[in-house]
Structures are given as structure tokens and as C-alpha cells.
N, C-alpha and C positions, 0 to 999 in steps of 0.2 A: 506496499500500502503504502501510495506519494500524500507526505501530508507535510506540508506547508515550502518547508525544500529538504525533506531526509523520505530519502525513500527506505523502510524495513520492513525485514521480513520475518516473520516465525517458524519459531517449532519448539510448544514442548515448554510453552511458556515465556521462550526466549526469544527475546526480541536484536533483531543484528541492523547498525544504518550499512545498507548498502551499499551509502556512493557515499561513504566517509572521505576517501582520500580526495574525491573529490573537493566535497563540502568544504576541507579541510584550503583548497585554491581561496576563501571567500577568504578575506580580512577580515570579516567582523564575522565568521561559525564558531569562533574560538570564546568571546565575545561571551556570544547565546545563549555557548553548549554551557558555556561559569555561572550562567542565572536561573540552569534546569535549580532547583536541591535539592530534588528525585539525580545524587546526579550516579554516573552508572559503578556494574556493583566490577564492574571483570573489563578491564579494557583490555585487547591484543594489538601488536599491533597491527594497524591499517583500519580496525577497524571498531566501532567499542557496541558491548552487551550488558543488555539488560535486564533482568530479574523478573520478570510482575507477570500478576494474572491478568494483566490485559491493555495494552494500550490502541485507541484508537481514536478518530479526525471527533472531531467537533457534532462535523453531520450526522457518525454515525450515532453518536452518545446523544444526540437529540430521540435520532432514528425509531432507538432498542430501549430510552430507558426519562425519566420522570425528568424532566427538567424545575427544578423547582425556585423561591425565588434566594433558596440559601444556598445550590447551584448559582446562581447568578447571583453569586455577593464574592464568595472563594471567583467564579467567574474570575474579577473586577478589581480584588484583590491582589491578584494570581500572577494579570496582566500585569497589571499598574507596579507593581511594584522593580521586576521586569522590565517595563519602562524608567523603573528611573534608575533599575542599575545598570542602562543603556544613554541615559542621557549625565550621568557624573563620570560616564567616558565616555561625553561629546560624539554620541549613539544615540538614531531618534527612529522612531519604524514608520515607512510612511504612510500606512493606512493597510489594515486589515482585513484576513473572509477568511468565513466561518473554516473554508479548511488548509487557515493554517493553526490552527489552534489542537493540540497534542491533547487528549486528555488516559492519564492513566491513573491504573487502580477506581476508576469512577468518583474522584476525587482533588485533582491534581489537573493540572490545564497551565499547557508550557503554548506559547509564537514560538512560532519556530522555521519561520525564513525568514533564515538570514538575508537570502536575497532585494529581503526588500530594508534594509540595512542602508545609515545611509552619512556621513559624515556630518556634525555641524560642524556649521561654517557660524560668517561671520554676524550677526543681531542673532542670535538664535535658531536660525536658515537649515534649509537641508536646500539643495541641485537634484530632482527625482531626472536620472538619466536614462528611462527603464523606458522602454512604453508601454501604457499599461490598457485593460480592458473602460472603452471610457463608457458603459452602460452600465457593469460595476454596480449593485445596490449599496453596494457600503460600503461604497466609495468615500472621504468630506463632502462637502459646496465647493469647495478650491479645485481641489484635483474633477471634476466637477462638470467645471465650466472653463477654468482650462483647454486651450487651445490651440498651443505651441512643449513645446519638446529643445532640449531643456527646457525646464520650468522650478524652479525661486517659490518653495512658503518654509510653515517658521515645520517648527521639529515640537508640538504639540500638534500636530494634525492628525494623529492614531487615536486621538480619547474620542475621540468625532465615534470614528470607526471600530471601535469597540463597545460605542453606548449602544451602534446601533443591532449586532452583531445582534447584542443579550437583549435587547428589544425580539431583534427574532426570534431564538433560541423560547420567548419564555414566549411569547407570540404563538408557533409550533403545539407546546405545553396546553394551551391551551384552546385548539382546534385538533387536536386529537383525538379520539376515544380510548377512554384512558386501559390499561394495560392491553392497547393494543397498537406495539410499533407502527405511523404510515411514514410511507414517503416523504421525503419534501418538495411537496408538488408547489404549496405556496408562492408564488411571487415577490417578494420583500421591495421590492418598486413599489407592488399597488397596496406592500402595509401601512396604512396610517402612523408613524410612532408615537406624537404626540395619544392619542390614545389611547395603547397600553400601556404610554407609560402612566399614564393618567391613573389606569387601576391600583398600580406601586406606589402610591402617595402619601400612604402609613408605612411607608417604608424609608431603613434609612439608606435604601442603597438611592432615591426618588430621583436626590440634592444633590447631589452626585452623579448621578446617569444626567438631567441635568443640565449641569456644571461643564459635560463633556457635550450637549450635544448644543452646545451655542454658534454662528453664523460665522464671528470671526476668533479664527483661527489661536490668536494669539494671547486674545482673553480669557481660553478656555484652560481652568485653571482648580482640575478636582480636584474636592478634597471628601479624604473617604473620612466613612460616619464610622 
């Protein structure tokens, strides 16, 4: 399976990054691995091995498991702290998609796409040099409005797409039948995120998500409650 930039194979609950050598060629790969609180239990020349009950992508996880407000909060906290570690090393995520997030043992969430990591330049900005799908529903508004390459944006861009990912997962959980996994058929671009967000206005996560969804990227400064 492919999650973010990682190609992962499994046998007897041992998970191996099969493209580890290629990933190591990316200048930010080692920084990304260091943000994983669960470090590989075994290291071999040329690859990493993880012993775990399960490793799945976020889309697969929400297909087969309830996605509760507790899951949403844990996902927010996990990726937020990864972002903070990146920022401390002058690195930022451009944007986050469902397929960029790995779920380990159903409780640990990790962003794992080093191809979306960029060095922070002057004035806390990153320069996007890689082409992306302009109709991706998880893009921050500044990415959707952009029509030139390369282009510069603030290092806080990824907070917006993180909030959209979380709201989409909560929505999928609400619309599927209890205890019956369904395919991801709902188009995220047709979902009113403000309506979903309002359902959780009584939760601590509400204000954090709200601060992530500010239109102006330089004003996105989420506070965890």
C-alpha cells in the first residue's frame, strides 16, 4: 500500500517501507521520520521495519472504524505537534490530503508525505515548486486561487487542509450506517464544512478547527485546548 510518499508492505504484522532507499534521497525524509513518536522497532540496512497490529491509510481507517470526536481530537493533536517540530527545523507542509496520513494500531496518526515538505524562506513563507491537483478538495484557498508556478505562501497553509480532513472524516462517520463500513463515495467538495463544524460547537476541538479555517493563511494560529 502507498501512504503519502511511503510504499509499505506487510507480512505477519511486520511492516516494511519498501522504497526506503529512494525516500532517503529526499532531504527532509529523516526529519519526517523523527517526528514519528513510534520509532521503528527494528532497523536493517536499507529499510525500516515496524512491528504493529495494523498500519493503514486514513481513508481505509474511516471506512472500517467509527471516527469519533475523540479520534478527531487525537488526529488534530498528533499532526499539530508534527507541524510544530517541522517549524522548529524551518520546514513546513504545503497541504494535507487524506492519503498523506498513516494510522498505526488505530490510535496513532502520522503525516508521512515528505514530498509535501518545503524549506521556510524569508517572512515565514514557503515556495511551492511541485505541481498539484488544483481541484483537490483539501487544498487551502490560497492554493485553489493560484494560477502560477512556482508560487509563495505562508508556512501556516497546512492548518487549513488539516481542519478540512478532520471535518470530512467526522462527516463520513455521521453518514454511514452504524457498524457497516462503506466506500468513500461522498465528494468532499460538495460538503459544507461550516455545517459539520457547527455540530461540534460544544467541543473543545471546535475553536481549534475554527482558527485553522481562517481565510488568510498568515492569521492561522490554532490553539489546542
